[in-house]
N, C-alpha and C positions, 0 to 999 in steps of 0.2 A: 619192032615198035618203032611207029614216027614220031617226029616232033611235032607237037601241038604249038598253035600259033593262036594267041588271043590279042587285044587291043593294046594292051600293056605289057604281056608276056610271052618268054620261050619255056615251054616245058620239053625238055631233053632228057632220052633215055637215059638212067641212070648207070655211068660208067664207074670202073675200078676209080678210076682217078679222082673222083668228086670226093671219095673218103678224107681228101685233106680241108678242104672246104667245111665237108659236114662236121668233122674233127672240130673244127676252128671256130663253130656256130652252135652247134648243137647241144652242149652241156651246160645247158642254162636251166635254173629253176622254172622259171615262166615258160619254157619249152615242156620239157619234160613233166611237170607234175601231173596233168591228167593225161599222159600215156600210159598204157598197159604197163602193169607190173612187172612184166618178164623184160622191161629196158632196165640194164641194171644203174644203179645209181649208187654211190658216184661213180660216174662215167668213168671207165677208164682208159688211158691215153690210146688205147688199140683199141676201140668200141667202134668208130664209126669204120676202121679197114673190117674187124672181124663182121660186123652188120652187112657191108657193100658184098663181100668177098663170100662169105660163107653161109648170108641166109637170103640178101635179096636175090642177088644177081643169077644163084642159082633157080630160084623159085621163077624168074623170069624167063631163064631157059628152058623150065618145065612147064610152061603156060598157064602156073599158077597166080601169079601175082604180075603186076605192071607198075614199075619204078619211073617218076619222071622227078629230074631236078626244077627248081623252080629257078629263072632267070627274068629280069628285067629284060625287054627287047631294047633299049638303049644301051644295057651293062651286059652281054650276053654272055662274059667269060666270069661272071659275078655270080655264083649260087646264093640264093637267099631261104631256100628250103626245100621241103621234097613233099611231092602227093603221090600216092600209091592207090591202086585198087587190087583187090584182094578177093582170092574165090574161097571166103572161108564165112562157114556159116554166122551169119549175123554179123559181117564185120569183113564190108566191102570196101570202103575207101579210108583213108587216112593222111593226114598231112602235117607238116611244122613248119612255120615260119620265123625266121630272127625276128626276133622282137621289135627291131629298128626299123622293122619296115610293116607292122601292124596300124589297123586303121584306115589302110588306103585301098581295100576293097580286094588285095591281089588274093586274097587264099577263095573268095567268091569267085571271081574269074576263072582261078586255077580248077576250082570244084565242078562250076559249069563244064569246063572243057572234058575234064576227066569222066562226069558224068556221061556226057553225049557218047563219049568213047564206048562207055560200058554198056548205055543201050542200044546205041549203031551199029559198032562194029563189033562187040564181045557178043550182041545178041541177048544179055542177060534179060530175064524180067521183073525184076526187083532188086533195089537197092535199098541195103540196111547199114546202119551207122552207128554205134553205140557211142553216147557222150557223157561226160560225168555232169551231173546237174549243176555243178559248181563252174563249170567251163560257159560263161552266159556267152561268149562272143563264139564258139563253136556250134553251139546251139542255136543262136541266130542264123548263122549260114544255113543251116538245115531247114529252118523255117521260113527264110527269105525264099528258099528255093523250091518251098511246097513239099517240103516231107512233114510225116506228122509221126507222133509220139504210138508205138504199139506195146511196148512193154516197160515197166519200171522197176527197178530193185536196185540192187548191189552188185560193184564189181569194184576188183582191185587194179589200182591204177600205183604210179609209182611215189603218189601222195598217202597212198592207203586205201582203206575198203571205204568206197564214197557212193552215196546212191546216183543210178544212172537212169538214163533212158536209151531205147532203141528207138530210132527214127528210121522212116521207110517210104520208098516212093517206088511206084511201079513204072514200068517203062510208057504204059498210057497215059499216067498221069505227067510224065516231064514231057512228054510230046505235046499234049494237050498244054500244060501249062504257057512252053515255048511258042505254040502256034496263036496264043491269045496275046504274044508280046509280054 
C-alpha cells in the first residue's frame, strides 16, 4: 500500500503504532456520532488498539480494506485522522478528522486522493458511500465530488437510527469530472 501525497497532506498506510494517536483524538462525540453503530460508545480505553490490531490491519493484509492515516505535509509525525477504502457492498469509503482541523478542505483533498486510488489502482467500477442526512459537511464533500444520491432510508449510527442517503459515483463519471477540471 503506497503513501499518497496531496498538496497539503500525507496519507500514510495505517500502522499498529498509530493506535496511540487515534486513541487520543478519536473518542469525541463530533467525530463518532455519525459513524456506524458498530463503533463502541463510550469508546473503551483500548478501542483504537483493538480496532487497528484486530480489524483494520488484518483486513488490509487480506486485501479487503485500505486504511491511511491523515497527516499534514508540514507536520508528518502528527496523525489528524484516518481515511479508508472498503470492499463492502454499499460502503466503500469512510473517514474521520480531528475537529480542530475541520473547515480547511482536508477531507475533500484526502477523499479525492483515495477515490483516485479506488478507480485507477484498484480498478473498481463504482464507489458508494452511506451518509447520515444530518451530516451536512460529509454530504457536501460527496456532492462537490460529483456523487449523487441513489437511495434513501434509515441506518444505525452511534447517535441512533437516522435518515440516510447512499451516494454513488462511477469510474467514468469520476474521470470525466477530473478531465473537465
